[in-house]
N, CA and C atoms of all chains as a GROMACS GRO file, in nm:
protein
  654
    1MET      N    1   9.000  12.205   8.874
    1MET     CA    2   9.042  12.070   8.912
    1MET      C    3   9.190  12.052   8.884
    2LEU      N    4   9.256  11.994   8.980
    2LEU     CA    5   9.398  11.961   8.965
    2LEU      C    6   9.412  11.839   8.874
    3THR      N    7   9.496  11.850   8.774
    3THR     CA    8   9.517  11.737   8.683
    3THR      C    9   9.664  11.695   8.689
    4ILE      N   10   9.686  11.566   8.711
    4ILE     CA   11   9.822  11.514   8.725
    4ILE      C   12   9.839  11.397   8.630
    5THR      N   13   9.948  11.394   8.557
    5THR     CA   14   9.974  11.281   8.468
    5THR      C   15  10.056  11.176   8.543
    6ARG      N   16  10.010  11.052   8.540
    6ARG     CA   17  10.077  10.942   8.609
    6ARG      C   18  10.088  10.821   8.516
    7ARG      N   19  10.186  10.736   8.542
    7ARG     CA   20  10.200  10.612   8.468
    7ARG      C   21  10.160  10.496   8.557
    8PRO      N   22  10.130  10.380   8.498
    8PRO     CA   23  10.098  10.263   8.581
    8PRO      C   24  10.207  10.239   8.685
    9GLY      N   25  10.166  10.210   8.806
    9GLY     CA   26  10.260  10.186   8.915
    9GLY      C   27  10.291  10.312   8.994
   10GLU      N   28  10.259  10.428   8.938
   10GLU     CA   29  10.285  10.553   9.010
   10GLU      C   30  10.167  10.588   9.099
   11ARG      N   31  10.193  10.671   9.196
   11ARG     CA   32  10.093  10.700   9.298
   11ARG      C   33  10.072  10.849   9.316
   12ILE      N   34   9.960  10.877   9.381
   12ILE     CA   35   9.928  11.014   9.421
   12ILE      C   36   9.894  11.010   9.569
   13MET      N   37   9.948  11.104   9.645
   13MET     CA   38   9.912  11.115   9.787
   13MET      C   39   9.806  11.223   9.803
   14ILE      N   40   9.702  11.194   9.880
   14ILE     CA   41   9.607  11.298   9.921
   14ILE      C   42   9.624  11.311  10.072
   15GLY      N   43   9.683  11.420  10.113
   15GLY     CA   44   9.722  11.432  10.253
   15GLY      C   45   9.826  11.326  10.285
   16ASP      N   46   9.831  11.285  10.412
   16ASP     CA   47   9.932  11.188  10.454
   16ASP      C   48   9.882  11.046  10.451
   17ASP      N   49   9.750  11.028  10.433
   17ASP     CA   50   9.699  10.894  10.458
   17ASP      C   51   9.611  10.835  10.347
   18VAL      N   52   9.597  10.907  10.238
   18VAL     CA   53   9.522  10.848  10.126
   18VAL      C   54   9.616  10.833  10.007
   19VAL      N   55   9.628  10.710   9.958
   19VAL     CA   56   9.718  10.680   9.847
   19VAL      C   57   9.635  10.631   9.729
   20ILE      N   58   9.650  10.695   9.615
   20ILE     CA   59   9.585  10.651   9.492
   20ILE      C   60   9.694  10.595   9.401
   21GLU      N   61   9.678  10.472   9.359
   21GLU     CA   62   9.777  10.413   9.270
   21GLU      C   63   9.713  10.377   9.137
   22ILE      N   64   9.781  10.414   9.029
   22ILE     CA   65   9.737  10.371   8.897
   22ILE      C   66   9.788  10.229   8.877
   23VAL      N   67   9.698  10.133   8.876
   23VAL     CA   68   9.737   9.993   8.872
   23VAL      C   69   9.760   9.949   8.727
   24GLU      N   70   9.666   9.986   8.640
   24GLU     CA   71   9.673   9.937   8.503
   24GLU      C   72   9.596  10.030   8.411
   25VAL      N   73   9.651  10.052   8.294
   25VAL     CA   74   9.580  10.128   8.192
   25VAL      C   75   9.567  10.037   8.071
   26SER      N   76   9.443  10.017   8.027
   26SER     CA   77   9.421   9.922   7.919
   26SER      C   78   9.303   9.969   7.836
   27GLY      N   79   9.328   9.998   7.710
   27GLY     CA   80   9.220  10.048   7.625
   27GLY      C   81   9.165  10.176   7.686
   28GLY      N   82   9.035  10.182   7.704
   28GLY     CA   83   8.975  10.301   7.763
   28GLY      C   84   8.954  10.291   7.912
   29THR      N   85   9.020  10.195   7.976
   29THR     CA   86   8.993  10.168   8.118
   29THR      C   87   9.118  10.189   8.203
   30VAL      N   88   9.096  10.248   8.318
   30VAL     CA   89   9.205  10.267   8.414
   30VAL      C   90   9.169  10.194   8.542
   31ARG      N   91   9.256  10.110   8.591
   31ARG     CA   92   9.233  10.046   8.721
   31ARG      C   93   9.310  10.124   8.826
   32VAL      N   94   9.238  10.161   8.930
   32VAL     CA   95   9.294  10.248   9.032
   32VAL      C   96   9.291  10.175   9.166
   33GLY      N   97   9.400  10.177   9.237
   33GLY     CA   98   9.403  10.120   9.372
   33GLY      C   99   9.400  10.234   9.473
   34ILE      N  100   9.322  10.216   9.578
   34ILE     CA  101   9.307  10.322   9.678
   34ILE      C  102   9.337  10.265   9.815
   35THR      N  103   9.425  10.329   9.888
   35THR     CA  104   9.450  10.293  10.027
   35THR      C  105   9.413  10.414  10.111
   36ALA      N  106   9.321  10.392  10.206
   36ALA     CA  107   9.275  10.506  10.286
   36ALA      C  108   9.234  10.456  10.424
   37PRO      N  109   9.232  10.544  10.523
   37PRO     CA  110   9.182  10.503  10.655
   37PRO      C  111   9.039  10.453  10.643
   38ARG      N  112   9.002  10.360  10.730
   38ARG     CA  113   8.873  10.294  10.712
   38ARG      C  114   8.754  10.389  10.724
   39GLU      N  115   8.771  10.500  10.794
   39GLU     CA  116   8.656  10.591  10.807
   39GLU      C  117   8.633  10.672  10.679
   40ARG      N  118   8.729  10.664  10.585
   40ARG     CA  119   8.706  10.728  10.455
   40ARG      C  120   8.623  10.636  10.369
   41LEU      N  121   8.505  10.679  10.334
   41LEU     CA  122   8.418  10.595  10.253
   41LEU      C  123   8.453  10.613  10.106
   42ILE      N  124   8.460  10.503  10.035
   42ILE     CA  125   8.501  10.507   9.895
   42ILE      C  126   8.391  10.442   9.810
   43TYR      N  127   8.338  10.518   9.716
   43TYR     CA  128   8.233  10.465   9.630
   43TYR      C  129   8.263  10.501   9.486
   44ARG      N  130   8.214  10.418   9.395
   44ARG     CA  131   8.206  10.463   9.256
   44ARG      C  132   8.108  10.580   9.255
   45GLU      N  133   8.145  10.686   9.185
   45GLU     CA  134   8.067  10.810   9.195
   45GLU      C  135   7.921  10.792   9.155
   46GLU      N  136   7.896  10.716   9.047
   46GLU     CA  137   7.757  10.702   9.001
   46GLU      C  138   7.672  10.625   9.100
   47LEU      N  139   7.734  10.530   9.172
   47LEU     CA  140   7.661  10.454   9.274
   47LEU      C  141   7.630  10.544   9.394
   48TRP      N  142   7.729  10.619   9.438
   48TRP     CA  143   7.711  10.714   9.548
   48TRP      C  144   7.599  10.813   9.514
   49GLU      N  145   7.599  10.860   9.390
   49GLU     CA  146   7.499  10.959   9.347
   49GLU      C  147   7.358  10.899   9.352
   50ARG      N  148   7.345  10.775   9.306
   50ARG     CA  149   7.213  10.710   9.306
   50ARG      C  150   7.162  10.690   9.448
   51VAL      N  151   7.251  10.643   9.536
   51VAL     CA  152   7.208  10.618   9.674
   51VAL      C  153   7.177  10.749   9.745
   52LYS      N  154   7.258  10.850   9.721
   52LYS     CA  155   7.232  10.982   9.779
   52LYS      C  156   7.095  11.034   9.735
   53GLN      N  157   7.068  11.022   9.606
   53GLN     CA  158   6.941  11.070   9.552
   53GLN      C  159   6.824  10.992   9.612
   54GLU      N  160   6.843  10.860   9.623
   54GLU     CA  161   6.736  10.776   9.678
   54GLU      C  162   6.712  10.810   9.826
   55ASN      N  163   6.820  10.831   9.901
   55ASN     CA  164   6.807  10.871  10.042
   55ASN      C  165   6.733  11.003  10.054
   56ARG      N  166   6.768  11.097   9.969
   56ARG     CA  167   6.704  11.229   9.975
   56ARG      C  168   6.555  11.218   9.946
   57GLU      N  169   6.523  11.137   9.845
   57GLU     CA  170   6.382  11.125   9.810
   57GLU      C  171   6.305  11.050   9.919
   58ALA      N  172   6.369  10.951   9.980
   58ALA     CA  173   6.303  10.879  10.090
   58ALA      C  174   6.275  10.975  10.205
   59ALA      N  175   6.364  11.071  10.225
   59ALA     CA  176   6.349  11.166  10.336
   59ALA      C  177   6.241  11.270  10.309
   60GLN      N  178   6.184  11.270  10.188
   60GLN     CA  179   6.075  11.362  10.156
   60GLN      C  180   5.939  11.305  10.197
   61ALA      N  181   5.939  11.178  10.235
   61ALA     CA  182   5.811  11.110  10.260
   61ALA      C  183   5.734  11.176  10.372
   62SER      N  184   5.603  11.175  10.359
   62SER     CA  185   5.521  11.234  10.466
   62SER      C  186   5.406  11.143  10.505
   63PHE      N  187   5.401  11.022  10.448
   63PHE     CA  188   5.286  10.935  10.478
   63PHE      C  189   5.284  10.898  10.626
   64GLY      N  190   5.166  10.884  10.678
   64GLY     CA  191   5.149  10.835  10.814
   64GLY      C  192   5.219  10.917  10.919
   65SER      N  193   5.244  11.045  10.890
   65SER     CA  194   5.326  11.120  10.984
   65SER      C  195   5.242  11.203  11.082
   66GLU      N  196   5.111  11.195  11.069
   66GLU     CA  197   5.030  11.266  11.167
   66GLU      C  198   5.019  11.183  11.295
   67GLY      N  199   5.019  11.250  11.406
   67GLY     CA  200   5.010  11.178  11.533
   67GLY      C  201   5.146  11.135  11.582
   68PRO      N  202   5.161  11.129  11.713
   68PRO     CA  203   5.293  11.097  11.769
   68PRO      C  204   5.323  10.948  11.765
   69PRO      N  205   5.442  10.910  11.722
   69PRO     CA  206   5.482  10.771  11.726
   69PRO      C  207   5.542  10.737  11.863
   70ALA      N  208   5.560  10.611  11.886
   70ALA     CA  209   5.629  10.568  12.008
   70ALA      C  210   5.767  10.520  11.970
   71ALA      N  211   5.862  10.538  12.060
   71ALA     CA  212   5.996  10.486  12.032
   71ALA      C  213   5.993  10.336  12.045
   72GLY      N  214   6.063  10.268  11.959
   72GLY     CA  215   6.065  10.124  11.972
   72GLY      C  216   6.161  10.061  11.875
   73MET      N  217   6.731  10.706  13.124
   73MET     CA  218   6.760  10.837  13.064
   73MET      C  219   6.680  10.855  12.936
   74GLN      N  220   6.624  10.972  12.921
   74GLN     CA  221   6.546  11.003  12.802
   74GLN      C  222   6.618  11.108  12.719
   75THR      N  223   6.603  11.097  12.591
   75THR     CA  224   6.657  11.196  12.500
   75THR      C  225   6.540  11.264  12.430
   76THR      N  226   6.548  11.395  12.417
   76THR     CA  227   6.442  11.467  12.348
   76THR      C  228   6.473  11.473  12.199
   77VAL      N  229   6.376  11.431  12.121
   77VAL     CA  230   6.391  11.434  11.976
   77VAL      C  231   6.296  11.540  11.921
   78HIS      N  232   6.349  11.629  11.842
   78HIS     CA  233   6.264  11.727  11.775
   78HIS      C  234   6.242  11.680  11.632
   79SER      N  235   6.119  11.659  11.596
   79SER     CA  236   6.089  11.610  11.463
   79SER      C  237   5.991  11.703  11.394
   80SER      N  238   6.023  11.738  11.269
   80SER     CA  239   5.932  11.824  11.194
   80SER      C  240   5.804  11.749  11.160
   81ARG      N  241   5.809  11.616  11.161
   81ARG     CA  242   5.690  11.537  11.130
   81ARG      C  243   5.609  11.503  11.254
   82PHE      N  244   5.680  11.472  11.363
   82PHE     CA  245   5.613  11.414  11.479
   82PHE      C  246   5.612  11.505  11.601
   83GLY      N  247   5.675  11.622  11.590
   83GLY     CA  248   5.680  11.711  11.705
   83GLY      C  249   5.792  11.670  11.800
   84GLU      N  250   5.774  11.706  11.928
   84GLU     CA  251   5.879  11.678  12.026
   84GLU      C  252   5.849  11.547  12.097
   85LEU      N  253   5.950  11.460  12.099
   85LEU     CA  254   5.930  11.326  12.155
   85LEU      C  255   6.040  11.297  12.255
   86GLU      N  256   6.005  11.216  12.353
   86GLU     CA  257   6.106  11.164  12.445
   86GLU      C  258   6.131  11.018  12.409
   87VAL      N  259   6.257  10.984  12.386
   87VAL     CA  260   6.288  10.843  12.358
   87VAL      C  261   6.396  10.798  12.457
   88PRO      N  262   6.395  10.670  12.492
   88PRO     CA  263   6.499  10.620  12.583
   88PRO      C  264   6.637  10.637  12.519
   89GLU      N  265   6.731  10.676  12.602
   89GLU     CA  266   6.869  10.697  12.552
   89GLU      C  267   6.922  10.572  12.481
   90ASP      N  268   6.886  10.456  12.532
   90ASP     CA  269   6.941  10.333  12.472
   90ASP      C  270   6.869  10.293  12.344
   91ALA      N  271   6.768  10.370  12.306
   91ALA     CA  272   6.703  10.346  12.177
   91ALA      C  273   6.767  10.429  12.066
   92VAL      N  274   6.863  10.512  12.103
   92VAL     CA  275   6.929  10.597  12.003
   92VAL      C  276   7.040  10.516  11.934
   93ILE      N  277   7.039  10.522  11.800
   93ILE     CA  278   7.137  10.449  11.721
   93ILE      C  279   7.237  10.548  11.663
   94GLU      N  280   7.362  10.522  11.688
   94GLU     CA  281   7.468  10.608  11.633
   94GLU      C  282   7.498  10.564  11.490
   95PHE      N  283   7.500  10.660  11.400
   95PHE     CA  284   7.548  10.635  11.263
   95PHE      C  285   7.673  10.722  11.245
   96PRO      N  286   7.791  10.666  11.275
   96PRO     CA  287   7.913  10.748  11.276
   96PRO      C  288   7.936  10.818  11.143
   97GLN      N  289   7.891  10.757  11.034
   97GLN     CA  290   7.913  10.820  10.904
   97GLN      C  291   7.783  10.860  10.836
   98GLY      N  292   7.677  10.860  10.913
   98GLY     CA  293   7.551  10.910  10.860
   98GLY      C  294   7.494  10.823  10.749
   99LEU      N  295   7.391  10.875  10.685
   99LEU     CA  296   7.334  10.809  10.567
   99LEU      C  297   7.401  10.869  10.445
  100ILE      N  298   7.427  10.787  10.346
  100ILE     CA  299   7.505  10.830  10.229
  100ILE      C  300   7.443  10.954  10.166
  101GLY      N  301   7.520  11.059  10.161
  101GLY     CA  302   7.479  11.180  10.091
  101GLY      C  303   7.384  11.270  10.167
  102VAL      N  304   7.327  11.223  10.278
  102VAL     CA  305   7.234  11.308  10.353
  102VAL      C  306   7.277  11.330  10.498
  103GLY      N  307   7.374  11.254  10.544
  103GLY     CA  308   7.432  11.279  10.675
  103GLY      C  309   7.349  11.228  10.791
  104GLY      N  310   7.347  11.303  10.899
  104GLY     CA  311   7.287  11.258  11.023
  104GLY      C  312   7.390  11.181  11.105
  105ARG      N  313   7.368  11.174  11.234
  105ARG     CA  314   7.465  11.105  11.319
  105ARG      C  315   7.399  11.020  11.427
  106ARG      N  316   7.291  11.070  11.485
  106ARG     CA  317   7.220  10.994  11.590
  106ARG      C  318   7.074  10.985  11.548
  107PHE      N  319   7.025  10.864  11.545
  107PHE     CA  320   6.887  10.843  11.499
  107PHE      C  321   6.809  10.765  11.604
  108ALA      N  322   6.680  10.790  11.607
  108ALA     CA  323   6.589  10.710  11.688
  108ALA      C  324   6.494  10.637  11.595
  109LEU      N  325   6.470  10.512  11.625
  109LEU     CA  326   6.377  10.432  11.546
  109LEU      C  327   6.238  10.446  11.607
  110LEU      N  328   6.148  10.506  11.532
  110LEU     CA  329   6.015  10.538  11.585
  110LEU      C  330   5.910  10.448  11.522
  111THR      N  331   5.826  10.395  11.604
  111THR     CA  332   5.712  10.315  11.558
  111THR      C  333   5.587  10.399  11.575
  112ARG      N  334   5.518  10.420  11.466
  112ARG     CA  335   5.397  10.501  11.478
  112ARG      C  336   5.276  10.415  11.515
  113GLU      N  337   5.271  10.300  11.454
  113GLU     CA  338   5.162  10.208  11.487
  113GLU      C  339   5.220  10.070  11.513
  114GLU      N  340   5.164  10.005  11.608
  114GLU     CA  341   5.216   9.876  11.655
  114GLU      C  342   5.231   9.776  11.539
  115ASN      N  343   5.132   9.770  11.452
  115ASN     CA  344   5.132   9.665  11.349
  115ASN      C  345   5.178   9.714  11.212
  116SER      N  346   5.227   9.836  11.206
  116SER     CA  347   5.271   9.887  11.076
  116SER      C  348   5.398   9.817  11.031
  117ALA      N  349   5.409   9.798  10.900
  117ALA     CA  350   5.531   9.740  10.845
  117ALA      C  351   5.644   9.842  10.844
  118PHE      N  352   5.610   9.968  10.870
  118PHE     CA  353   5.709  10.074  10.856
  118PHE      C  354   5.742  10.140  10.990
  119LYS      N  355   5.866  10.176  11.003
  119LYS     CA  356   5.910  10.260  11.114
  119LYS      C  357   5.976  10.382  11.053
  120TRP      N  358   6.007  10.476  11.139
  120TRP     CA  359   6.078  10.596  11.094
  120TRP      C  360   6.212  10.604  11.164
  121LEU      N  361   6.315  10.630  11.086
  121LEU     CA  362   6.446  10.654  11.142
  121LEU      C  363   6.463  10.806  11.145
  122GLN      N  364   6.449  10.860  11.265
  122GLN     CA  365   6.447  11.006  11.282
  122GLN      C  366   6.580  11.053  11.340
  123GLU      N  367   6.643  11.149  11.273
  123GLU     CA  368   6.766  11.207  11.327
  123GLU      C  369   6.731  11.283  11.455
  124VAL      N  370   6.807  11.262  11.560
  124VAL     CA  371   6.775  11.319  11.691
  124VAL      C  372   6.787  11.470  11.691
  125ASP      N  373   6.888  11.522  11.625
  125ASP     CA  374   6.915  11.667  11.631
  125ASP      C  375   6.878  11.742  11.504
  126GLU      N  376   6.837  11.670  11.401
  126GLU     CA  377   6.796  11.736  11.277
  126GLU      C  378   6.649  11.706  11.254
  127ALA      N  379   6.564  11.801  11.292
  127ALA     CA  380   6.420  11.778  11.292
  127ALA      C  381   6.367  11.732  11.156
  128GLU      N  382   6.428  11.785  11.050
  128GLU     CA  383   6.377  11.757  10.915
  128GLU      C  384   6.418  11.620  10.862
  129LEU      N  385   6.523  11.564  10.920
  129LEU     CA  386   6.580  11.443  10.861
  129LEU      C  387   6.521  11.316  10.922
  130ALA      N  388   6.437  11.250  10.844
  130ALA     CA  389   6.382  11.120  10.884
  130ALA      C  390   6.352  11.041  10.757
  131VAL      N  391   6.375  10.911  10.764
  131VAL     CA  392   6.340  10.824  10.650
  131VAL      C  393   6.256  10.709  10.701
  132PRO      N  394   6.154  10.669  10.622
  132PRO     CA  395   6.081  10.548  10.658
  132PRO      C  396   6.166  10.426  10.629
  133VAL      N  397   6.156  10.326  10.716
  133VAL     CA  398   6.234  10.204  10.698
  133VAL      C  399   6.143  10.084  10.721
  134THR      N  400   6.191   9.970  10.673
  134THR     CA  401   6.116   9.847  10.695
  134THR      C  402   6.212   9.730  10.709
  135ASP      N  403   6.158   9.618  10.755
  135ASP     CA  404   6.234   9.494  10.763
  135ASP      C  405   6.231   9.430  10.624
  136PRO      N  406   6.342   9.428  10.552
  136PRO     CA  407   6.337   9.377  10.414
  136PRO      C  408   6.299   9.229  10.407
  137PHE      N  409   6.330   9.154  10.512
  137PHE     CA  410   6.301   9.010  10.510
  137PHE      C  411   6.151   8.982  10.520
  138ALA      N  412   6.076   9.080  10.568
  138ALA     CA  413   5.931   9.064  10.575
  138ALA      C  414   5.871   9.062  10.434
  139PHE      N  415   5.941   9.126  10.340
  139PHE     CA  416   5.891   9.132  10.203
  139PHE      C  417   5.967   9.040  10.110
  140TYR      N  418   6.095   9.022  10.139
  140TYR     CA  419   6.181   8.936  10.056
  140TYR      C  420   6.249   8.835  10.147
  141SER      N  421   6.187   8.718  10.160
  141SER     CA  422   6.238   8.621  10.258
  141SER      C  423   6.376   8.570  10.217
  142ASP      N  424   6.408   8.578  10.087
  142ASP     CA  425   6.539   8.529  10.043
  142ASP      C  426   6.639   8.643  10.023
  143TYR      N  427   6.605   8.758  10.078
  143TYR     CA  428   6.696   8.873  10.067
  143TYR      C  429   6.829   8.842  10.136
  144GLU      N  430   6.933   8.892  10.076
  144GLU     CA  431   7.066   8.862  10.127
  144GLU      C  432   7.149   8.990  10.123
  145VAL      N  433   7.228   9.011  10.226
  145VAL     CA  434   7.321   9.124  10.227
  145VAL      C  435   7.462   9.069  10.226
  146ARG      N  436   7.539   9.110  10.126
  146ARG     CA  437   7.680   9.071  10.118
  146ARG      C  438   7.765   9.195  10.118
  147ILE      N  439   7.866   9.195  10.202
  147ILE     CA  440   7.957   9.310  10.203
  147ILE      C  441   8.101   9.259  10.191
  148SER      N  442   8.186   9.347  10.141
  148SER     CA  443   8.326   9.310  10.123
  148SER      C  444   8.394   9.300  10.259
  149ASP      N  445   8.508   9.232  10.261
  149ASP     CA  446   8.585   9.221  10.385
  149ASP      C  447   8.626   9.358  10.436
  150ALA      N  448   8.661   9.447  10.341
  150ALA     CA  449   8.703   9.582  10.381
  150ALA      C  450   8.587   9.656  10.448
  151GLU      N  451   8.468   9.639  10.392
  151GLU     CA  452   8.350   9.703  10.448
  151GLU      C  453   8.317   9.644  10.586
  152ALA      N  454   8.328   9.513  10.596
  152ALA     CA  455   8.302   9.446  10.724
  152ALA      C  456   8.397   9.498  10.832
  153GLU      N  457   8.521   9.517  10.793
  153GLU     CA  458   8.621   9.567  10.887
  153GLU      C  459   8.589   9.710  10.928
  154ARG      N  460   8.548   9.789  10.830
  154ARG     CA  461   8.516   9.929  10.857
  154ARG      C  462   8.404   9.942  10.959
  155ILE      N  463   8.298   9.863  10.939
  155ILE     CA  464   8.182   9.880  11.025
  155ILE      C  465   8.185   9.787  11.146
  156GLY      N  466   8.284   9.700  11.153
  156GLY     CA  467   8.295   9.613  11.268
  156GLY      C  468   8.187   9.507  11.276
  157ILE      N  469   8.130   9.473  11.162
  157ILE     CA  470   8.029   9.366  11.157
  157ILE      C  471   8.079   9.264  11.056
  158SER      N  472   8.125   9.149  11.105
  158SER     CA  473   8.183   9.052  11.011
  158SER      C  474   8.074   8.971  10.943
  159ASP      N  475   7.962   8.952  11.012
  159ASP     CA  476   7.854   8.872  10.954
  159ASP      C  477   7.726   8.955  10.948
  160PRO      N  478   7.688   8.999  10.827
  160PRO     CA  479   7.567   9.082  10.816
  160PRO      C  480   7.443   9.013  10.874
  161ALA      N  481   7.443   8.878  10.873
  161ALA     CA  482   7.327   8.805  10.925
  161ALA      C  483   7.312   8.825  11.075
  162ALA      N  484   7.420   8.863  11.141
  162ALA     CA  485   7.413   8.883  11.286
  162ALA      C  486   7.366   9.023  11.323
  163ALA      N  487   7.354   9.110  11.224
  163ALA     CA  488   7.312   9.247  11.250
  163ALA      C  489   7.164   9.263  11.220
  164GLU      N  490   7.105   9.366  11.277
  164GLU     CA  491   6.969   9.401  11.237
  164GLU      C  492   6.978   9.471  11.101
  165VAL      N  493   6.893   9.430  11.009
  165VAL     CA  494   6.896   9.488  10.875
  165VAL      C  495   6.768   9.567  10.852
  166LEU      N  496   6.781   9.689  10.808
  166LEU     CA  497   6.666   9.771  10.770
  166LEU      C  498   6.686   9.822  10.628
  167ALA      N  499   6.577   9.832  10.556
  167ALA     CA  500   6.582   9.891  10.423
  167ALA      C  501   6.508  10.024  10.426
  168ILE      N  502   6.566  10.124  10.364
  168ILE     CA  503   6.501  10.254  10.354
  168ILE      C  504   6.389  10.244  10.250
  169VAL      N  505   6.276  10.302  10.285
  169VAL     CA  506   6.157  10.291  10.201
  169VAL      C  507   6.137  10.419  10.122
  170ARG      N  508   6.105  10.400   9.996
  170ARG     CA  509   6.067  10.513   9.913
  170ARG      C  510   5.914  10.513   9.907
  171ALA      N  511   5.855  10.609   9.972
  171ALA     CA  512   5.710  10.615   9.979
  171ALA      C  513   5.654  10.672   9.849
  172ALA      N  514   5.527  10.649   9.826
  172ALA     CA  515   5.461  10.698   9.706
  172ALA      C  516   5.317  10.732   9.740
  173GLU      N  517   5.247  10.787   9.643
  173GLU     CA  518   5.106  10.819   9.663
  173GLU      C  519   5.027  10.694   9.702
  174ARG      N  520   5.053  10.588   9.628
  174ARG     CA  521   4.979  10.464   9.652
  174ARG      C  522   5.071  10.362   9.717
  175LEU      N  523   5.016  10.288   9.810
  175LEU     CA  524   5.095  10.189   9.884
  175LEU      C  525   5.160  10.086   9.792
  176GLU      N  526   5.089  10.051   9.684
  176GLU     CA  527   5.145   9.949   9.595
  176GLU      C  528   5.265  10.001   9.514
  177ASP      N  529   5.288  10.132   9.523
  177ASP     CA  530   5.405  10.188   9.455
  177ASP      C  531   5.525  10.206   9.549
  178PHE      N  532   5.508  10.171   9.675
  178PHE     CA  533   5.620  10.183   9.769
  178PHE      C  534   5.734  10.090   9.726
  179CYS      N  535   5.856  10.139   9.743
  179CYS     CA  536   5.974  10.058   9.712
  179CYS      C  537   6.069  10.057   9.830
  180ALA      N  538   6.153   9.956   9.834
  180ALA     CA  539   6.258   9.950   9.936
  180ALA      C  540   6.393   9.950   9.868
  181ASN      N  541   6.487  10.016   9.932
  181ASN     CA  542   6.624  10.022   9.879
  181ASN      C  543   6.701   9.901   9.932
  182LEU      N  544   6.709   9.799   9.848
  182LEU     CA  545   6.780   9.677   9.888
  182LEU      C  546   6.929   9.685   9.855
  183LEU      N  547   6.965   9.786   9.775
  183LEU     CA  548   7.105   9.803   9.735
  183LEU      C  549   7.189   9.865   9.847
  184ALA      N  550   7.127   9.954   9.924
  184ALA     CA  551   7.203  10.024  10.028
  184ALA      C  552   7.129  10.012  10.162
  185PRO      N  553   7.131   9.890  10.219
  185PRO     CA  554   7.059   9.869  10.346
  185PRO      C  555   7.135   9.927  10.465
  186LEU      N  556   7.067   9.931  10.578
  186LEU     CA  557   7.128   9.975  10.702
  186LEU      C  558   7.156   9.851  10.787
  187LEU      N  559   7.278   9.841  10.836
  187LEU     CA  560   7.314   9.733  10.927
  187LEU      C  561   7.334   9.793  11.064
  188ILE      N  562   7.265   9.738  11.163
  188ILE     CA  563   7.270   9.794  11.298
  188ILE      C  564   7.311   9.683  11.394
  189SER      N  565   7.410   9.713  11.475
  189SER     CA  566   7.457   9.616  11.574
  189SER      C  567   7.514   9.692  11.693
  190GLY      N  568   7.470   9.654  11.810
  190GLY     CA  569   7.523   9.716  11.931
  190GLY      C  570   7.500   9.867  11.938
  191GLY      N  571   7.387   9.911  11.885
  191GLY     CA  572   7.353  10.053  11.893
  191GLY      C  573   7.426  10.139  11.791
  192VAL      N  574   7.497  10.074  11.698
  192VAL     CA  575   7.570  10.149  11.596
  192VAL      C  576   7.522  10.103  11.458
  193GLY      N  577   7.496  10.199  11.370
  193GLY     CA  578   7.445  10.165  11.238
  193GLY      C  579   7.532  10.219  11.126
  194HIS      N  580   7.527  10.149  11.014
  194HIS     CA  581   7.598  10.192  10.894
  194HIS      C  582   7.511  10.164  10.773
  195GLN      N  583   7.513  10.255  10.679
  195GLN     CA  584   7.453  10.224  10.549
  195GLN      C  585   7.562  10.166  10.461
  196VAL      N  586   7.537  10.048  10.407
  196VAL     CA  587   7.640   9.979  10.329
  196VAL      C  588   7.590   9.957  10.186
  197ILE      N  589   7.685   9.930  10.098
  197ILE     CA  590   7.650   9.889   9.963
  197ILE      C  591   7.644   9.737   9.961
  198ASN      N  592   7.528   9.686   9.926
  198ASN     CA  593   7.507   9.542   9.923
  198ASN      C  594   7.563   9.485   9.792
  199GLU      N  595   7.652   9.389   9.804
  199GLU     CA  596   7.715   9.333   9.685
  199GLU      C  597   7.645   9.207   9.636
  200ALA      N  598   7.537   9.170   9.701
  200ALA     CA  599   7.458   9.055   9.651
  200ALA      C  600   7.401   9.092   9.514
  201PRO      N  601   7.391   8.994   9.423
  201PRO     CA  602   7.350   9.026   9.286
  201PRO      C  603   7.205   9.076   9.275
  202GLU      N  604   7.114   9.023   9.357
  202GLU     CA  605   6.974   9.061   9.344
  202GLU      C  606   6.939   9.165   9.450
  203ALA      N  607   6.986   9.286   9.430
  203ALA     CA  608   6.962   9.388   9.532
  203ALA      C  609   6.936   9.522   9.464
  204PRO      N  610   6.816   9.539   9.406
  204PRO     CA  611   6.786   9.664   9.336
  204PRO      C  612   6.769   9.782   9.433
  205ILE      N  613   6.792   9.900   9.382
  205ILE     CA  614   6.776  10.019   9.465
  205ILE      C  615   6.628  10.052   9.485
  206ARG      N  616   6.544  10.004   9.392
  206ARG     CA  617   6.399  10.023   9.408
  206ARG      C  618   6.327   9.891   9.389
  207ALA      N  619   6.311   9.819   9.497
  207ALA     CA  620   6.239   9.693   9.492
  207ALA      C  621   6.095   9.718   9.536
  208PRO      N  622   5.996   9.683   9.451
  208PRO     CA  623   5.857   9.705   9.490
  208PRO      C  624   5.824   9.625   9.617
  209LEU      N  625   5.747   9.686   9.706
  209LEU     CA  626   5.717   9.617   9.832
  209LEU      C  627   5.597   9.525   9.822
  210LEU      N  628   5.516   9.544   9.719
  210LEU     CA  629   5.406   9.451   9.696
  210LEU      C  630   5.323   9.426   9.820
  211VAL      N  631   5.297   9.531   9.893
  211VAL     CA  632   5.219   9.514  10.015
  211VAL      C  633   5.071   9.505   9.980
  212PRO      N  634   4.994   9.429  10.055
  212PRO     CA  635   4.851   9.423  10.030
  212PRO      C  636   4.789   9.561  10.049
  213VAL      N  637   4.694   9.593   9.963
  213VAL     CA  638   4.632   9.725   9.973
  213VAL      C  639   4.535   9.724  10.091
  214ALA      N  640   4.559   9.812  10.185
  214ALA     CA  641   4.468   9.825  10.299
  214ALA      C  642   4.468   9.971  10.342
  215GLU      N  643   4.355  10.018  10.382
  215GLU     CA  644   4.341  10.161  10.413
  215GLU      C  645   4.434  10.204  10.526
  216ASP      N  646   4.452  10.115  10.623
  216ASP     CA  647   4.526  10.155  10.743
  216ASP      C  648   4.665  10.095  10.750
  217ALA      N  649   4.713  10.043  10.636
  217ALA     CA  650   4.841   9.971  10.639
  217ALA      C  651   4.960  10.062  10.659
  218ALA      N  652   4.944  10.190  10.626
  218ALA     CA  653   5.058  10.280  10.644
  218ALA      C  654   5.057  10.336  10.785
   0.00000   0.00000   0.00000
């Protein structure tokens, strides 16, 4: 993993179109500002992980799957 | 125009082209791009969102308002702009269902619903306070309800 030291107000570029800005550092918390094209989805990692896991488990379902359904 | 859907659960199906829903960014963490909404039984509370080109990828879905009449979807302005839906109430809302052995253990994901409008769908993070990722569906127990 690339590690970069930044101060509040300083930024990091990811490619040409994603900007990460360190907004504030206070106690054990860092506030980060992100500017990115709208098709870039941005999530808190733990939330993304929970939803991903829930989606995967939902996709394991097999109830009621015998017999052909109709489109509708 | 008909589109052929290959499903590992349902076999090969023909669905109308206009019944195909584009998910430009797929479902969070599992992908997919074009889905068909399949109804297995006319009166079932559940439908299946089947990926058109990925036979294995399908999730059961339901109308969350049928179970939670006061359910609410709130999204940020940035999210609304991204998906091109300014008012979630104007979109069709589906919740992904987590199936279980017993019907009374079925849950719906109210935290990350699907918003569909104009044949395009997005899975969003719901910012409403009462939106658990596993909300019990509390469906009446019936042998043929699934």
